[in-house]
LOKOL-303688 format. One line per 10 residues: number of its first residue (from 0); their letters; for each residue x, y, z of N, C-alpha, C, O. Coordinates in nm, 3 decimals. Layout:
N
NUM> A> X/Y/Z/X/Y/Z/X/Y/Z/X/Y/Z  ... $
//
This chain:
234
0> MINILANDGI> 0.239/2.234/4.133/0.318/2.197/3.998/0.261/2.123/3.883/0.241/2.008/3.924  0.233/2.130/3.783/0.198/2.046/3.703/0.270/1.932/3.672/0.390/1.940/3.645  0.209/1.828/3.673/0.267/1.662/3.631/0.232/1.626/3.528/0.113/1.624/3.493  0.319/1.594/3.465/0.313/1.512/3.286/0.363/1.414/3.342/0.444/1.399/3.434  0.259/1.291/3.225/0.299/1.216/3.231/0.336/1.164/3.069/0.250/1.190/2.984  0.480/1.082/3.019/0.508/1.055/2.885/0.536/0.946/2.876/0.654/0.912/2.866  0.416/0.841/2.876/0.367/0.720/2.868/0.447/0.616/2.781/0.508/0.514/2.814  0.427/0.671/2.667/0.552/0.615/2.549/0.687/0.654/2.523/0.734/0.632/2.412  0.764/0.716/2.621/0.827/0.808/2.591/0.859/0.937/2.527/0.781/0.998/2.454  0.971/0.975/2.557/0.989/1.103/2.465/1.148/1.106/2.492/1.220/1.042/2.568 $
10> SQSGKDALEK> 1.176/1.228/2.378/1.344/1.277/2.353/1.382/1.349/2.514/1.305/1.398/2.596  1.550/1.329/2.520/1.552/1.358/2.633/1.567/1.546/2.635/1.571/1.615/2.737  1.571/1.581/2.532/1.576/1.698/2.478/1.498/1.795/2.516/1.526/1.907/2.560  1.334/1.709/2.481/1.195/1.739/2.524/1.197/1.719/2.653/1.125/1.806/2.701  1.233/1.662/2.725/1.237/1.609/2.902/1.327/1.730/2.994/1.301/1.775/3.106  1.445/1.765/2.899/1.470/1.895/2.945/1.408/2.007/2.952/1.387/2.070/3.055  1.371/2.043/2.820/1.286/2.166/2.812/1.156/2.180/2.879/1.128/2.293/2.920  1.060/2.070/2.901/0.993/2.074/2.991/1.024/2.094/3.143/0.967/2.187/3.201  1.101/2.022/3.204/1.160/2.072/3.342/1.239/2.165/3.349/1.267/2.201/3.463  1.301/2.237/3.238/1.338/2.365/3.233/1.247/2.474/3.239/1.294/2.571/3.298 $
20> AGFNISTITV> 1.092/2.493/3.180/0.968/2.527/3.218/0.894/2.508/3.364/0.785/2.551/3.402  0.979/2.438/3.423/0.955/2.402/3.547/0.831/2.298/3.553/0.776/2.328/3.659  0.778/2.218/3.510/0.689/2.083/3.485/0.773/1.962/3.554/0.890/1.924/3.553  0.677/1.931/3.601/0.724/1.773/3.695/0.704/1.690/3.574/0.591/1.676/3.529  0.808/1.634/3.516/0.755/1.493/3.409/0.829/1.400/3.444/0.942/1.396/3.494  0.709/1.276/3.395/0.755/1.124/3.445/0.792/1.087/3.310/0.769/1.159/3.213  0.854/0.966/3.305/0.889/0.920/3.150/0.822/0.786/3.168/0.787/0.723/3.068  0.798/0.728/3.311/0.815/0.537/3.351/0.664/0.576/3.279/0.585/0.670/3.291  0.675/0.383/3.158/0.567/0.353/3.123/0.516/0.264/3.186/0.568/0.154/3.205  0.373/0.312/3.238/0.263/0.240/3.278/0.169/0.151/3.205/0.106/0.199/3.111 $
30> AQEQLINHIQ> 0.153/0.034/3.237/0.101/-0.099/3.198/-0.016/-0.004/3.153/-0.034/0.104/3.210  -0.102/-0.052/3.039/-0.255/-0.018/2.983/-0.357/-0.001/3.123/-0.415/0.096/3.172  -0.346/-0.165/3.168/-0.433/-0.176/3.246/-0.431/-0.109/3.412/-0.520/-0.100/3.496  -0.325/-0.079/3.415/-0.289/0.065/3.568/-0.253/0.188/3.499/-0.144/0.240/3.525  -0.312/0.228/3.435/-0.296/0.344/3.377/-0.373/0.430/3.436/-0.330/0.540/3.473  -0.498/0.392/3.451/-0.626/0.483/3.519/-0.600/0.501/3.676/-0.637/0.607/3.725  -0.548/0.419/3.748/-0.494/0.419/3.855/-0.387/0.534/3.911/-0.417/0.629/3.984  -0.262/0.502/3.862/-0.156/0.574/3.819/-0.152/0.740/3.800/-0.071/0.827/3.832  -0.256/0.740/3.745/-0.278/0.884/3.685/-0.404/0.971/3.779/-0.393/1.093/3.793  -0.482/0.922/3.819/-0.534/0.887/3.974/-0.418/0.929/4.081/-0.388/1.038/4.130 $
40> TENIAVLLVR> -0.363/0.799/4.096/-0.260/0.846/4.255/-0.159/0.990/4.215/-0.132/1.074/4.301  -0.118/1.000/4.089/-0.004/1.124/4.048/-0.075/1.201/4.040/-0.015/1.308/4.027  -0.202/1.214/4.040/-0.232/1.338/4.001/-0.202/1.426/3.874/-0.195/1.548/3.858  -0.188/1.324/3.794/-0.143/1.330/3.622/-0.242/1.480/3.550/-0.357/1.436/3.539  -0.241/1.578/3.517/-0.263/1.661/3.481/-0.255/1.630/3.281/-0.350/1.643/3.204  -0.124/1.593/3.249/-0.114/1.617/3.118/-0.052/1.457/3.077/0.051/1.425/3.136  -0.106/1.366/2.989/-0.071/1.280/2.988/-0.045/1.253/2.837/-0.139/1.237/2.760  0.112/1.246/2.787/0.150/1.180/2.630/0.168/1.070/2.613/0.204/0.978/2.687  0.138/1.081/2.487/0.079/0.922/2.417/0.141/0.934/2.296/0.143/1.045/2.244  0.213/0.802/2.220/0.257/0.806/2.096/0.127/0.709/2.038/0.015/0.758/2.020 $
50> SATTVRKDLI> 0.154/0.580/2.014/0.045/0.494/1.944/0.014/0.389/2.079/-0.100/0.350/2.106  0.130/0.352/2.154/0.103/0.251/2.209/0.008/0.244/2.338/-0.032/0.148/2.405  -0.011/0.377/2.348/-0.132/0.361/2.515/-0.258/0.409/2.432/-0.222/0.451/2.322  -0.388/0.416/2.451/-0.499/0.402/2.460/-0.550/0.496/2.550/-0.518/0.491/2.669  -0.632/0.588/2.505/-0.711/0.680/2.578/-0.844/0.681/2.569/-0.897/0.785/2.529  -0.911/0.588/2.598/-1.054/0.598/2.555/-1.154/0.680/2.703/-1.100/0.737/2.797  -1.288/0.663/2.686/-1.415/0.737/2.735/-1.384/0.707/2.891/-1.398/0.802/2.968  -1.337/0.560/2.952/-1.376/0.518/3.090/-1.215/0.590/3.121/-1.242/0.685/3.194  -1.116/0.590/3.107/-1.037/0.647/3.144/-1.042/0.829/3.147/-0.995/0.908/3.229  -1.117/0.850/3.022/-1.105/1.000/3.056/-1.251/1.034/3.183/-1.252/1.128/3.263 $
60> DQCPSLKIIG> -1.331/0.955/3.172/-1.453/0.935/3.251/-1.367/0.953/3.439/-1.383/1.056/3.504  -1.323/0.889/3.468/-1.217/0.834/3.583/-1.090/0.914/3.579/-1.008/0.856/3.649  -1.052/0.995/3.540/-0.911/1.062/3.542/-0.966/1.188/3.570/-0.897/1.270/3.511  -1.026/1.224/3.610/-1.103/1.455/3.692/-0.915/1.520/3.639/-0.901/1.609/3.555  -0.809/1.461/3.701/-0.727/1.548/3.710/-0.662/1.547/3.550/-0.555/1.606/3.535  -0.699/1.507/3.477/-0.658/1.523/3.317/-0.700/1.643/3.274/-0.809/1.683/3.311  -0.631/1.709/3.199/-0.622/1.852/3.111/-0.601/1.884/3.019/-0.658/1.979/2.965  -0.465/1.782/2.942/-0.435/1.772/2.814/-0.420/1.644/2.756/-0.342/1.580/2.826  -0.453/1.589/2.675/-0.410/1.464/2.638/-0.282/1.501/2.538/-0.328/1.597/2.476  -0.193/1.486/2.504/-0.114/1.481/2.379/-0.043/1.369/2.288/0.002/1.268/2.342 $
70> RGGVGMDNID> -0.036/1.385/2.164/0.000/1.226/2.085/0.118/1.300/2.007/0.103/1.410/1.956  0.215/1.242/2.005/0.342/1.257/1.965/0.318/1.210/1.833/0.333/1.090/1.809  0.292/1.269/1.768/0.287/1.201/1.611/0.141/1.282/1.533/0.090/1.386/1.577  0.091/1.202/1.409/-0.038/1.280/1.314/-0.166/1.207/1.404/-0.253/1.260/1.472  -0.137/1.048/1.370/-0.297/0.997/1.389/-0.364/1.008/1.511/-0.280/1.042/1.595  -0.470/0.997/1.561/-0.507/0.984/1.713/-0.612/0.890/1.675/-0.722/0.935/1.643  -0.590/0.759/1.676/-0.693/0.661/1.671/-0.739/0.611/1.756/-0.844/0.559/1.795  -0.575/0.648/1.804/-0.584/0.553/1.991/-0.653/0.623/2.059/-0.712/0.560/2.148  -0.682/0.786/2.054/-0.797/0.836/2.125/-0.915/0.898/2.119/-0.940/0.952/2.011  -1.013/0.907/2.221/-1.150/0.923/2.217/-1.148/1.111/2.168/-1.150/1.184/2.267 $
80> VEYARSKGLS> -1.146/1.156/2.085/-1.099/1.295/2.050/-1.195/1.395/2.063/-1.187/1.507/2.114  -1.289/1.335/2.007/-1.429/1.427/2.038/-1.488/1.366/2.184/-1.602/1.401/2.213  -1.448/1.317/2.236/-1.546/1.278/2.327/-1.439/1.363/2.451/-1.486/1.462/2.507  -1.318/1.323/2.481/-1.221/1.419/2.549/-1.251/1.566/2.527/-1.239/1.651/2.616  -1.277/1.583/2.446/-1.266/1.786/2.434/-1.441/1.798/2.437/-1.482/1.914/2.430  -1.537/1.698/2.447/-1.691/1.706/2.511/-1.625/1.750/2.649/-1.676/1.845/2.707  -1.552/1.707/2.686/-1.561/1.687/2.847/-1.428/1.791/2.899/-1.365/1.786/3.005  -1.411/1.896/2.766/-1.311/1.989/2.845/-1.200/1.985/2.803/-1.135/2.088/2.787  -1.158/1.878/2.779/-0.959/1.819/2.742/-0.924/1.887/2.654/-1.000/1.912/2.561  -0.803/1.933/2.660/-0.692/2.001/2.496/-0.664/1.857/2.483/-0.626/1.780/2.571 $
90> VINTPAASSS> -0.691/1.831/2.343/-0.604/1.724/2.235/-0.498/1.780/2.158/-0.518/1.862/2.067  -0.392/1.740/2.191/-0.305/1.817/2.089/-0.212/1.698/2.025/-0.163/1.601/2.082  -0.204/1.738/1.885/-0.078/1.594/1.815/0.072/1.709/1.754/0.100/1.828/1.765  0.124/1.610/1.699/0.193/1.670/1.610/0.208/1.672/1.451/0.300/1.608/1.400  0.142/1.726/1.394/0.072/1.669/1.257/0.221/1.666/1.164/0.250/1.575/1.087  0.299/1.775/1.188/0.415/1.798/1.124/0.560/1.762/1.119/0.649/1.784/1.038  0.552/1.688/1.253/0.707/1.664/1.348/0.738/1.551/1.254/0.837/1.586/1.191  0.702/1.443/1.221/0.717/1.330/1.106/0.736/1.333/0.975/0.828/1.270/0.923  0.653/1.406/0.909/0.632/1.404/0.738/0.757/1.393/0.684/0.776/1.341/0.574  0.843/1.437/0.751/0.983/1.426/0.653/1.037/1.299/0.703/1.069/1.244/0.598 $
100> SVAELVFAHL> 1.057/1.244/0.768/1.129/1.125/0.814/1.057/1.019/0.756/1.101/0.905/0.738  0.902/1.076/0.715/0.796/0.933/0.677/0.869/0.925/0.540/0.908/0.815/0.499  0.893/1.076/0.444/0.877/1.066/0.313/1.025/1.013/0.269/1.050/0.982/0.152  1.100/1.008/0.350/1.219/0.922/0.343/1.228/0.819/0.353/1.320/0.764/0.294  1.154/0.756/0.417/1.142/0.614/0.479/1.098/0.596/0.336/1.179/0.524/0.277  1.025/0.625/0.280/0.915/0.574/0.131/1.026/0.559/0.050/1.046/0.456/-0.014  1.117/0.675/0.048/1.222/0.625/-0.089/1.383/0.530/-0.032/1.492/0.499/-0.080  1.334/0.521/0.051/1.440/0.382/0.147/1.350/0.235/0.092/1.394/0.138/0.031  1.230/0.259/0.132/1.183/0.145/0.091/1.172/0.134/-0.105/1.192/0.032/-0.171  1.137/0.263/-0.155/1.183/0.265/-0.318/1.306/0.183/-0.402/1.307/0.105/-0.497 $
110> YGGVRFLHES> 1.420/0.248/-0.307/1.537/0.241/-0.407/1.563/0.105/-0.330/1.611/0.023/-0.408  1.546/0.053/-0.195/1.549/-0.129/-0.172/1.494/-0.180/-0.247/1.538/-0.290/-0.285  1.373/-0.127/-0.306/1.298/-0.232/-0.386/1.340/-0.247/-0.513/1.356/-0.359/-0.563  1.366/-0.114/-0.587/1.409/-0.161/-0.761/1.553/-0.188/-0.722/1.620/-0.210/-0.823  1.610/-0.192/-0.632/1.803/-0.265/-0.644/1.796/-0.425/-0.557/1.865/-0.524/-0.536  1.714/-0.389/-0.539/1.681/-0.566/-0.521/1.757/-0.587/-0.321/1.797/-0.691/-0.268  1.751/-0.471/-0.271/1.840/-0.468/-0.131/1.851/-0.554/-0.057/1.958/-0.607/-0.029  1.692/-0.597/0.009/1.645/-0.646/0.102/1.687/-0.814/0.056/1.763/-0.873/0.133  1.657/-0.862/-0.024/1.703/-1.003/-0.090/1.838/-1.031/-0.124/1.891/-1.137/-0.091  1.907/-0.927/-0.197/2.038/-0.934/-0.177/2.127/-0.960/-0.047/2.214/-1.046/-0.035 $
120> NRNMPLEGDS> 2.087/-0.866/0.049/2.160/-0.887/0.145/2.115/-1.019/0.266/2.167/-1.061/0.370  2.005/-1.050/0.197/1.999/-1.200/0.283/2.061/-1.295/0.216/2.160/-1.344/0.270  2.023/-1.343/0.091/2.084/-1.419/0.003/2.223/-1.413/-0.039/2.285/-1.516/-0.064  2.273/-1.302/-0.046/2.438/-1.303/-0.050/2.504/-1.367/0.027/2.576/-1.461/-0.009  2.489/-1.317/0.184/2.582/-1.432/0.245/2.577/-1.557/0.287/2.662/-1.621/0.349  2.408/-1.608/0.229/2.406/-1.771/0.298/2.458/-1.884/0.102/2.494/-2.000/0.084  2.438/-1.783/0.016/2.473/-1.848/-0.133/2.558/-1.753/-0.217/2.576/-1.745/-0.338  2.591/-1.703/-0.144/2.714/-1.620/-0.221/2.828/-1.687/-0.250/2.868/-1.664/-0.364  2.876/-1.742/-0.205/3.012/-1.871/-0.212/3.005/-1.959/-0.359/3.075/-1.967/-0.460  2.871/-2.023/-0.307/2.828/-2.084/-0.422/2.749/-2.065/-0.530/2.752/-2.160/-0.609 $
130> NFKKLKKAYA> 2.676/-1.970/-0.562/2.598/-1.923/-0.615/2.602/-1.792/-0.708/2.532/-1.742/-0.796  2.723/-1.763/-0.642/2.747/-1.580/-0.663/2.721/-1.536/-0.781/2.701/-1.415/-0.778  2.709/-1.597/-0.917/2.723/-1.543/-1.059/2.589/-1.543/-1.127/2.550/-1.464/-1.213  2.512/-1.667/-1.062/2.353/-1.631/-1.060/2.297/-1.553/-0.978/2.189/-1.513/-1.021  2.331/-1.502/-0.849/2.286/-1.420/-0.773/2.341/-1.209/-0.860/2.282/-1.102/-0.872  2.436/-1.248/-0.884/2.476/-1.126/-0.953/2.426/-1.079/-1.056/2.428/-0.967/-1.107  2.368/-1.201/-1.090/2.306/-1.155/-1.288/2.137/-1.135/-1.262/2.052/-1.112/-1.348  2.113/-1.153/-1.093/1.972/-1.163/-1.084/1.974/-1.033/-1.048/1.913/-0.955/-1.122  2.049/-0.975/-0.921/2.047/-0.881/-0.846/2.112/-0.747/-0.952/2.123/-0.641/-0.890  2.141/-0.742/-1.049/2.195/-0.615/-1.105/2.102/-0.571/-1.245/2.133/-0.498/-1.339 $
140> KGVELRGKTI> 1.978/-0.647/-1.217/1.870/-0.582/-1.300/1.788/-0.486/-1.266/1.674/-0.492/-1.312  1.822/-0.377/-1.181/1.746/-0.277/-1.063/1.744/-0.183/-1.171/1.810/-0.180/-1.274  1.653/-0.106/-1.126/1.640/0.014/-1.245/1.645/0.147/-1.182/1.667/0.154/-1.061  1.627/0.257/-1.253/1.674/0.398/-1.180/1.490/0.461/-1.164/1.402/0.463/-1.249  1.487/0.507/-1.017/1.434/0.587/-1.005/1.444/0.678/-1.095/1.355/0.644/-1.173  1.496/0.779/-1.141/1.436/0.920/-1.245/1.393/0.881/-1.359/1.413/0.766/-1.397  1.326/0.970/-1.432/1.278/0.974/-1.540/1.100/0.865/-1.489/0.991/0.913/-1.520  1.107/0.755/-1.429/0.995/0.747/-1.355/0.831/0.789/-1.268/0.844/0.875/-1.181  0.746/0.757/-1.280/0.664/0.829/-1.229/0.592/0.725/-1.086/0.565/0.608/-1.060  0.586/0.863/-1.025/0.510/0.841/-0.892/0.391/0.891/-0.841/0.368/1.011/-0.827 $
150> GIIGFGRIGR> 0.289/0.768/-0.805/0.146/0.867/-0.794/0.112/0.874/-0.643/0.094/0.772/-0.575  0.104/0.996/-0.597/0.082/0.972/-0.436/-0.063/1.015/-0.422/-0.132/1.106/-0.468  -0.089/0.869/-0.303/-0.280/0.916/-0.322/-0.244/0.958/-0.195/-0.182/0.881/-0.122  -0.284/1.105/-0.146/-0.341/1.178/-0.040/-0.193/1.260/-0.101/-0.086/1.231/-0.155  -0.262/1.371/-0.056/-0.109/1.492/-0.086/-0.174/1.651/0.047/-0.198/1.772/0.040  -0.176/1.552/0.138/-0.103/1.612/0.314/0.038/1.662/0.330/0.117/1.677/0.237  0.049/1.673/0.385/0.183/1.715/0.466/0.315/1.603/0.431/0.420/1.630/0.373  0.274/1.484/0.482/0.333/1.353/0.417/0.343/1.359/0.279/0.452/1.405/0.246  0.285/1.335/0.205/0.194/1.343/0.053/0.299/1.463/0.015/0.397/1.413/-0.041  0.305/1.552/0.023/0.357/1.693/-0.030/0.546/1.662/0.011/0.639/1.680/-0.068 $
160> ETAKIALGIG> 0.555/1.616/0.146/0.713/1.597/0.152/0.778/1.472/0.042/0.884/1.484/-0.018  0.682/1.344/0.031/0.738/1.248/-0.084/0.744/1.340/-0.238/0.831/1.339/-0.325  0.647/1.397/-0.232/0.657/1.448/-0.415/0.808/1.567/-0.389/0.889/1.581/-0.481  0.820/1.621/-0.293/0.934/1.753/-0.303/1.060/1.603/-0.345/1.086/1.608/-0.465  1.109/1.523/-0.297/1.182/1.396/-0.292/1.226/1.373/-0.446/1.325/1.380/-0.518  1.047/1.332/-0.451/1.072/1.292/-0.633/1.090/1.343/-0.708/1.114/1.302/-0.822  1.083/1.486/-0.655/1.123/1.598/-0.812/1.246/1.616/-0.752/1.336/1.652/-0.828  1.269/1.602/-0.653/1.451/1.622/-0.642/1.539/1.502/-0.742/1.627/1.505/-0.827  1.472/1.418/-0.687/1.600/1.316/-0.782/1.526/1.286/-0.961/1.547/1.183/-1.025  1.454/1.382/-1.001/1.388/1.379/-1.113/1.264/1.290/-1.188/1.260/1.236/-1.299 $
170> MNVLAYDKFL> 1.190/1.297/-1.108/1.075/1.159/-1.121/0.956/1.244/-1.145/0.920/1.329/-1.063  0.906/1.225/-1.237/0.715/1.297/-1.244/0.652/1.247/-1.162/0.642/1.127/-1.135  0.607/1.329/-1.118/0.482/1.337/-0.980/0.309/1.345/-1.047/0.261/1.438/-1.112  0.244/1.219/-1.006/0.104/1.272/-0.997/0.042/1.264/-0.870/0.091/1.186/-0.788  -0.066/1.335/-0.838/-0.109/1.351/-0.734/-0.255/1.330/-0.686/-0.317/1.422/-0.739  -0.342/1.257/-0.613/-0.468/1.270/-0.593/-0.491/1.312/-0.471/-0.406/1.288/-0.385  -0.626/1.394/-0.432/-0.651/1.412/-0.296/-0.793/1.463/-0.350/-0.800/1.569/-0.412  -0.875/1.405/-0.333/-1.024/1.414/-0.326/-1.071/1.566/-0.251/-1.190/1.596/-0.249  -0.968/1.655/-0.191/-0.972/1.776/-0.100/-0.946/1.906/-0.232/-1.029/1.996/-0.250  -0.852/1.897/-0.292/-0.760/1.980/-0.354/-0.787/1.940/-0.504/-0.829/1.838/-0.559 $
180> KETKITLNFM> -0.738/2.087/-0.555/-0.720/2.083/-0.738/-0.627/2.058/-0.773/-0.592/1.957/-0.835  -0.533/2.196/-0.722/-0.387/2.190/-0.703/-0.347/2.230/-0.585/-0.407/2.261/-0.482  -0.214/2.225/-0.621/-0.155/2.265/-0.491/0.022/2.344/-0.516/0.063/2.332/-0.632  0.091/2.398/-0.443/0.227/2.475/-0.467/0.291/2.407/-0.358/0.233/2.418/-0.250  0.439/2.312/-0.363/0.556/2.329/-0.309/0.650/2.387/-0.342/0.692/2.422/-0.452  0.693/2.398/-0.215/0.867/2.459/-0.233/0.974/2.383/-0.221/0.991/2.346/-0.105  1.065/2.340/-0.311/1.208/2.246/-0.271/1.312/2.349/-0.200/1.349/2.451/-0.258  1.338/2.327/-0.118/1.449/2.437/-0.029/1.580/2.321/-0.052/1.606/2.202/-0.038  1.632/2.435/-0.093/1.816/2.369/-0.094/1.892/2.442/-0.021/1.851/2.543/0.036  2.027/2.394/-0.014/2.103/2.485/0.074/2.172/2.581/0.040/2.226/2.578/-0.070 $
190> GGNSIDFEIK> 2.186/2.674/0.114/2.280/2.788/0.074/2.162/2.891/0.056/2.208/3.004/0.042  2.001/2.888/0.052/1.886/2.923/0.075/1.866/2.927/-0.070/1.871/3.036/-0.127  1.843/2.813/-0.140/1.824/2.891/-0.257/1.685/2.766/-0.244/1.694/2.671/-0.166  1.571/2.786/-0.328/1.444/2.685/-0.337/1.395/2.718/-0.513/1.433/2.806/-0.590  1.335/2.649/-0.523/1.232/2.687/-0.642/1.086/2.596/-0.641/1.086/2.477/-0.611  0.988/2.655/-0.669/0.829/2.658/-0.648/0.802/2.546/-0.781/0.876/2.541/-0.879  0.706/2.477/-0.764/0.623/2.358/-0.846/0.462/2.381/-0.833/0.401/2.360/-0.729  0.418/2.415/-0.922/0.245/2.342/-0.908/0.237/2.234/-0.945/0.264/2.199/-1.059  0.186/2.139/-0.824/0.107/2.046/-0.896/-0.006/2.057/-0.922/-0.084/2.134/-0.865  -0.035/1.971/-1.024/-0.202/1.961/-1.064/-0.242/1.834/-1.030/-0.179/1.734/-1.065 $
200> ISPLDELLKK> -0.395/1.833/-0.931/-0.438/1.694/-0.870/-0.513/1.652/-0.984/-0.599/1.714/-1.047  -0.462/1.519/-1.003/-0.464/1.405/-1.095/-0.587/1.319/-1.070/-0.603/1.288/-0.952  -0.696/1.262/-1.176/-0.775/1.175/-1.133/-0.737/1.072/-1.104/-0.633/1.031/-1.156  -0.801/0.999/-1.017/-0.769/0.851/-0.926/-0.709/0.757/-1.069/-0.594/0.727/-1.100  -0.821/0.731/-1.127/-0.801/0.674/-1.253/-0.674/0.722/-1.308/-0.577/0.654/-1.276  -0.659/0.786/-1.357/-0.514/0.806/-1.417/-0.423/0.778/-1.351/-0.346/0.683/-1.364  -0.423/0.880/-1.253/-0.285/0.793/-1.132/-0.258/0.645/-1.167/-0.164/0.590/-1.225  -0.375/0.597/-1.112/-0.380/0.419/-1.102/-0.311/0.373/-1.247/-0.235/0.277/-1.240  -0.334/0.440/-1.394/-0.317/0.409/-1.474/-0.120/0.427/-1.501/-0.027/0.346/-1.497  -0.127/0.535/-1.519/0.034/0.622/-1.585/0.105/0.571/-1.472/0.196/0.521/-1.538 $
210> SDFISLHVPA> 0.150/0.530/-1.296/0.220/0.558/-1.247/0.299/0.416/-1.270/0.247/0.324/-1.333  0.436/0.407/-1.210/0.544/0.325/-1.214/0.526/0.239/-1.061/0.526/0.122/-1.024  0.508/0.383/-0.995/0.493/0.347/-0.824/0.394/0.408/-0.771/0.363/0.517/-0.818  0.328/0.358/-0.671/0.213/0.402/-0.611/0.268/0.422/-0.459/0.330/0.335/-0.399  0.225/0.592/-0.390/0.257/0.557/-0.257/0.138/0.631/-0.201/0.097/0.744/-0.228  0.080/0.518/-0.097/-0.032/0.603/-0.001/-0.018/0.690/0.134/0.060/0.667/0.226  -0.111/0.793/0.126/-0.095/0.869/0.259/-0.187/0.896/0.290/-0.199/1.018/0.299  -0.301/0.822/0.324/-0.445/0.889/0.406/-0.456/0.847/0.520/-0.371/0.776/0.576  -0.565/0.886/0.570/-0.573/0.834/0.728/-0.650/0.712/0.739/-0.702/0.687/0.631  -0.677/0.627/0.828/-0.730/0.520/0.815/-0.888/0.559/0.758/-0.962/0.648/0.799 $
220> QNQYVIDKKE> -0.911/0.463/0.652/-1.040/0.441/0.590/-1.144/0.297/0.657/-1.119/0.184/0.697  -1.276/0.387/0.637/-1.364/0.255/0.653/-1.396/0.152/0.543/-1.468/0.053/0.553  -1.303/0.213/0.400/-1.337/0.133/0.309/-1.193/0.104/0.239/-1.106/0.188/0.263  -1.148/-0.030/0.135/-1.039/-0.021/0.078/-1.030/0.115/-0.006/-1.126/0.169/-0.061  -0.878/0.165/-0.004/-0.840/0.277/-0.062/-0.839/0.177/-0.253/-0.888/0.193/-0.365  -0.754/0.086/-0.186/-0.657/0.024/-0.361/-0.740/-0.114/-0.299/-0.702/-0.181/-0.204  -0.857/-0.136/-0.378/-0.955/-0.283/-0.432/-0.978/-0.378/-0.524/-0.921/-0.473/-0.471  -1.011/-0.408/-0.602/-0.967/-0.516/-0.706/-0.946/-0.478/-0.849/-0.874/-0.505/-0.945  -1.119/-0.346/-0.788/-1.098/-0.248/-0.954/-0.963/-0.130/-0.975/-0.928/-0.067/-1.075  -0.914/-0.134/-0.844/-0.812/-0.033/-0.862/-0.639/-0.096/-0.946/-0.558/-0.044/-1.022 $
230> FELM> -0.650/-0.208/-0.888/-0.520/-0.327/-0.896/-0.568/-0.355/-1.040/-0.482/-0.419/-1.100  -0.642/-0.337/-1.090/-0.718/-0.405/-1.231/-0.621/-0.250/-1.319/-0.525/-0.268/-1.394  -0.662/-0.152/-1.293/-0.651/-0.024/-1.349/-0.423/-0.019/-1.389/-0.356/0.020/-1.485  -0.384/-0.092/-1.233/-0.278/-0.030/-1.315/-0.190/-0.129/-1.347/-0.091/-0.104/-1.416 $
//
């Protein structure tokens, strides 16, 4: 039987599916400093992680039982991917799994920001009795996202999901991606209805100048994506 360790947790449905398929899966959380010994002792063949657990060369070298490293998420900065693959291990991730959730979170923050929800929810309970009129006046100055321009830097899976929501609520979308010239995205609605949009990739300077809001969706970079020059263009 193949032993799997989901060291950063896994949903019950995922655990049930793996057990039904005949795998032995453990969801115990092993401390990083004890992980090598645990993998050796328990003959773990598949290590599933999220962002809390790191998988570096020392672990790979000392755990010959490992065959697969799985990352529940997109970024794999916590795994020495190329080294693991050079040693014959399979390294996999789930790049599409969280795209919609991240895009929705972008708009949770945008709506919260333009309506001062975070600040008002903190201050109203503290000062609402004594300072209600002033607070009401301050927090009534929110704006609508409809009709505004959102600039999306990085137009991969998450960037495209962000654009879909923006288009759906009536925003203008500018996108920048150094690997693309244009891309088609499809908005799917209930009842099987859909509509296609062609998004042309804008120059970064133009996006920075014209956007009311900017959402950044790029992998970890060695240099700043938004530096002094970019802020001055906004």
